[in-house]
C-alpha positions, 0 to 999 in steps of 0.5 A, spaced: 839 309 520 837 307 513 844 311 511 848 307 515 846 301 513 847 304 506 854 305 507 855 298 510 851 294 503 855 298 498 862 297 502 860 290 502 858 290 495 864 294 492 870 293 496 869 286 499 866 284 493 860 280 496 854 277 492 849 277 497 847 280 504 842 277 508 838 280 514 833 277 519 829 281 523 823 279 528 816 280 524 814 285 529 820 289 529 816 294 523 821 300 525 827 295 523 824 292 517 823 299 514 830 301 516 831 294 511 827 297 506 830 304 505 836 300 504 833 295 499 832 289 502 827 285 499 823 280 503 824 273 502 820 269 507 819 267 514 825 262 518 820 259 523 823 258 531 830 261 528 833 264 534 832 263 541 831 269 544 830 270 552 828 261 552 824 263 547 824 261 539 822 266 535 821 267 528 825 272 524 823 275 517 829 273 512 830 279 508 836 280 502 840 285 498 844 281 491 848 282 485 844 279 480 847 277 473 845 281 467 848 280 460 854 280 457 860 276 460 862 278 468 857 285 468 853 284 474 848 290 477 845 291 485 840 289 486 837 295 489 833 301 489 837 306 492 843 310 489 850 308 492 852 313 498 858 314 494 854 317 488 850 322 493 856 326 495 857 333 493 849 332 489 845 337 493 839 334 489 840 326 491 
């Protein structure tokens, strides 16, 4: 599952030219949190009573992956801790 999220994030930043992606996850859903962590999403905070699920307002942990501006005009870098999936193709050590 983390690889599928990585591929989606890589596509969103490289092909769609998005600047930021947010994900909301229930704080008790540790499996989903781990998938997002492996895909380079960083915790931003808790959105209190954010989503209505089965008649109950639930908190969600907000996570983000984004592109940060770096020095130099127009330069940017991915604010993620993984190599894009395309960089791993054909490299058995990756």
